[in-house]
C-alpha positions, 0 to 999 in steps of 0.5 A: 903328581904335585911334586914333579915339574919339567921345565922346558925351553925350545929354540926354533927357526921362528914363532909360527909352527903352523907356517912350517917353523921348526925346533932346533934345540930342546932342553928340559930340567926335571924337578922332584921333591924340590930338587933338580934331579935330571937335565936333558938337552938335544939339538934337533935337525929342522930339515931347513936352514936357520934364518940369520937373525935366529943364528945371531940370537941363539948362536946355533948354525946349520952346521951344528944341527946338520947331524942332530936327530930329527924331532921324531927320534927324540919324541919318545924321550920327551914324552917319558920326561913329561909323564905325570908332571907339570909342564913349566916354561917362561912364557909357556904358551909359546913352548907348549904350542910349538911342542904340541905341533911337533909331537902331533906331526911325529905321530904322537899325542900331544901333552895334556897335563897341567901347565905353569908359566914362570912369567905369570908366577913372577908377575904375581909373586914379584909385583915390584920387579922392573922387568919379567924377562928371564935374564932380568929376573935371573939378575934380580935373584942372583942366578947365573945365566951364562948363555941367554937364548940357548935352550939348556941354559934358559931351562936351567935358570927357569928351573932355579927361578921356579924353585924360588917362586914355589918357595915364596908361594908356599910361605905366603899367609893362608889368607893370601893363598886363599884369595889368590886361589879364588882368583886363579881360575882366570889365569893362562896357566894351572896355578889353581891346581897347585894352590889347591894342593898348597891349601890342603898341605897348609891346613896345619899352618892356618892362623900362623902369621909372620911377626910383621904381618897382620890380617885385617878384614880377611886381607893380609897386610904388612904391619905399620912400622912405628918408628922408634923414638930416637934419643937426640942429644942437645940441639946446637943450632946451625954449624956456622964454623968449618970445624962444626960442619966437618965434625957433622960430616965425619959422623956419616963419612969417616973418610970425609974430604971437605968440599968448599962449595958444599959448605958455602951452599949450606950457609947460603940456604940457611941464610936465605931461610933466616932472612926470608929471601928467595935464593937461586943457587947454581951448584956444579956437579960434585958439590954435594948439593943434596946434603948442602940443602938438607942440613940447613933445612933440617936445622931450620925446621927444628929451630922454627918448628915449621915444615920445610918442603923439598921438591924435585922434578923426577921420582928418581931423585925423590927416591934417592933423597929418601933412601940414600941422603936422609939416612946419612943426614940422620947420622950427621944430626945430633937430633932425631929428624922426621922426613917423609915422601908425599905424593898426590892422592891418586898414587895411593891405593884405597884398600876399601875399594880394593877389598870391594873389587875382590868380590867382583866376578866378571873380570878380564885377565889383566884385572885378575893378574893385577888383583893377585899382584896387589895381594902379594904386594900388600905383604911388602909395601909400607907406602901403598904407592903405585910407583912401586908396582909393575902393572900392565897397561890393562892393570893401570885401567884397573888401578883407576878403580881402586886409587885413593880419592874423595869418597862420597858413597863408600865411607867404609870406616873399617879401613880408615885405620889402614888407609895409606894416604891418610897415613902419609898425610898424618906423617907429613903433618908431623914431619920436619922435611917433606919430599915431594915433586914439582907437580904436587907442589903446584897442584897444592896452590890451587886445589880445594883440598890441599895435601901438603901442610902449611909451609913457607920455606921450600927448596926446589931441586932440579930447578931448571925444570920448574918452569916446564912443570909449571907450564904443564900444571897451568895448562890443559891436555886432551888425548884420544886414548884417555877420552876413549877409555873414559867413554868405554868405562861408561859404555852404552846401555847394551854394553852393560858397563857403568851407565847400564849399572847406574840405570838399573840401580836408579830403576830399582831403588831411586825414581829419577825426577820427572824433569830429567833426560830419559834413559834412551836419550842419555844412551843416544847422547853417549852414542853421539859422543863416541861418534863425535869424539872419533870425528874430532880426533879425525879432523885434528889429524887432518889438520896436523897432516896438512900443516906439518912441516915435517917430511913424509917419512917422519912418524911423530909430528908436532903442529901448532894449532892456531884457532884464529886462522880463518881456513877450512881445517881450523873451522872444521876442528872448532865446529867439531869441538863445539858439538863435542862440548855441547853433548858432553855437557848434556851427558854430565847433567844426565848422569849428575841428576841420577847421582843426585837421586841416588844420594838421597837414598844413600843409607839404603844402598848395599856395599856393592851399590856404594862401590858402584856409585863411587866409580860413577862419581869418580867418572863424573869428576873426570868428565867435568875435567874433560869439559874444562880441558875442551873449553880451555883448549878450543874456546878460551882466548888464545893470546897468552896460551899456545895450543899444539897437536902431537901425533904419531902418523902411524896410528893417528887415531890412537896416538893424538894429543892436544895441549894448551899451555901458557906462553909464559908462567912467570906471572902465575908463579910470581902471584900464586907461588913466590909472593906467598912464600917467605923463602924459596931456594931454587937449585940446579947444576944449570941455572946460569948462562954466561955466568948470568942468572937473568934468563932463569929469573925472567922465566920464573917471574922473579926480580934480581933484588928479591933474590940471593944469587950464588954460583958454586963451581964444581970441585972437579978438575975439568982441565985434567979429567975432560978432553973436548974435541970438535970434529972438523971434517964433517959437512955443515948440517944444513948444507947437505941433505939429511941422508948425506949428513946421517951417513957422515956422522954414522961413519964417525960414530962407528970409529969413535965407538970402536975406540971408546969400546962402547960406554958412549952416550950420543945426544941428538936434537931430532928424533928423525936423525936419531932413528936414521942413524940407529938404522944405518949403524945396525945395517952396516953390521960394524958394531955387531958386538955392541948393544945399541939402545935408542930412545923411542926405538928400543922400548922402555922408559928413560930410567929402564934404558939407562939401566940396560946401558949400565948392564952391558960393557959395550953399550951405546945409548942414543938419546933425544931431548929428555936425555939431555937432562936428568940421567945419572950414569956414574963412573966407568959406565959413561966415558964418551959423550957425542953431541951431534947438534947444538941443542936449539929447539926446532924453529917450528916447535910450538912453545919456542915459536910462541915465546919468540913471537912474544919477545919480538912483540916486546921489541927484543931479540928472540934469539938472544933472549930465549933460543940461545939461553935455552940451548946453552942450559941444555948443553950444560946439562949434556956436558954435566952427564960425563963427569960424576966423580973426581976419578972419572975421565971422559971425552966430549966430541961435538959434531956441530962446527957452529960452536967455533964458527958462529958468533954465538958459539962462545956463549956455549963454551963460556958457560961450562967449566974451562976445558981445553978445546981442540979441532981434529979430524976423525983419525986424530979423534980416534987416536986421542980416545985410544991414548986418553981413555 
């Protein structure tokens, strides 16, 4: 029985068989003894018409199923196929429940054998996959998926995927299979029956382990790779001459072409380090800036015996430096180099806590699945870093219980030798170069327990983001979901969560001191806090809706909160925040006194009890952090801080966050960072405005005389590679209603997309305009054979949207502010960039508003001092998206005529490489794209 699997896929008229939806195609692939032995597929007449979107998705029309058999006619064949088999599907509950309904309606018994779900299996066995959609998994495993959303093609690919999954499962270490088996009872499918069979078959392999795997305290892990000592030749110091530099690069790039700018930048970085100066280096696209700062950093680290830190804003760039650039650097250097990636402590798993949670019984589905994913991941990971894992949102709640942090109770020595965080820190202590991110770099300035070893030399890449990262770091935020999750983990006594368990432990083992709050008082406080939290976020939502300037149809709103305003709504919010803070303080004291009582009898606690106390101590820390945030946001002087509310009006309760950030971080950065370091090199492709660094210097709190300033032009020939066109037949954006403007630009976008054959990035400044344009393009039906991907509308993170874009030839990507920065789409993937509006911050955007007020108070002009330079830097980011190599060609179309009609328009054009600019109507633009691209 264990050897027969029938992989099924159905196409249907909808997803509710109970409401009369019907099957239109049935396909099955039979696997016996590890091979595909039979394929069966049939169209089915649903005796109703196929809805248009199903026809579009599947390619199946009414005419195609008109003469097909009814399901009752093929049911006997279906049952014969399924006899004695596992029923397998990708998302099995859908296919199985649909098939059951159809079988019962045709007068047969349903299928009641064992079922397997390839989505669930893939989640467990490929825990680091980006996505578990069938087409994405097929791509990952190199399977040919010709016709997605047609049952026969889907079933065949699912069968091939199942064979890969079964093979991987069978070859897992015995310990891992054993632990998976213990957990598998809580899954949606019958993987436990399959694992039973595997355990029986695998008895002979007990004790057999692959070379790279070890078992520690019952859990199989990948062995730590000890790096081989590299033999280096003599250390020759920094390559000052061009010949020395070229010799170095040829070792890694046999067909190396010299880039003047790259060599200049190497000298500038090395010079700044040696002369203990700060430097701002703007390096245009294509200079090769990663290696231009890595080489001098490595040489300086070797010469001085000091660690150099490289800090980036995005994890994408960190990964790229470590996987792509550092191996090239190793080839270039005549000496061995140790470079490591270091993240904040909570990125790493605590194996002691994980091992402890494997003993828990009362788990929900997400937790069980996450535990199983992690057991498989531990056979593959070198880092123990959560960023590798693809956990569900429920899995992220479980992660918060097993993340690495300070331990007060569970000092489990047995796992110290395998602790990923300690390993990362130990590696960092010996490293020449540490790659990290801006937020960890900033956290280390103020943290009690610093993570980074002492350093005095640092390169800040993606430097235009450093100010933004600093604002987040020196600021505070409070969001409804996190607060609710935290209080949910504590729970009321009768909900039997952490508070109940703590109370029980105190009752049994540690008498609480007489002067502390009674358990029913604490329970009442928890109930009051939950009520007051809902009340606080309710009145915040009322405030936001009353004072928003956004139109009714806009879902996401951002509203500044002015606590000095004397009006009813403000006073209600402040009063509720005050009550919430007071109750929170009581709760913290109540829990703290109990933690104190238990820590006096630490030695008498069992492992389970110690693990419980770890969770309580961790929550207590979180509560203290929340108290600080509340205090900063609502009760500290608001002169230097700006406070604002972000909310989604569709689910105001769940999607509300309040932020407080300093209006300017320049003083903080100067005092706490730049004045403490000997040399900081800040680099990016976009630091200057009209060839001047004064804007970024002011934002960072640096004086020009402290710094070496360098602008290095891009080696690309923009005159030859790029055309820039300004559309002259669109209305002025502010002169007509939004609907009319959206209608005009949508027509233009459709014409341009058809000429450019997709491969187009459209940058908006307003989410509302993006959404409406997307909907109108969809509605028009003109671009049906194009894939439209819209940020905030189609799901997925920025990097996932970018990957989807690269996968389809005819793709159009619509993005807002975060796409202006940090998206790298090379070559053919992007050939047309449309800039709908010049990227000024909206005038009511809280941070921009506060900065402008501050500048006006100083008697300066907010527009020229802040709004314009900020917009110019974003514009440069956008233009930099298009040309990534010397062979790229591209067209930039700008819909905003202010770039040539307004006085300040010249500031934008003067800040990008010289490109010929022409004004054209839509017919001329289309003609240009046809001939040029």
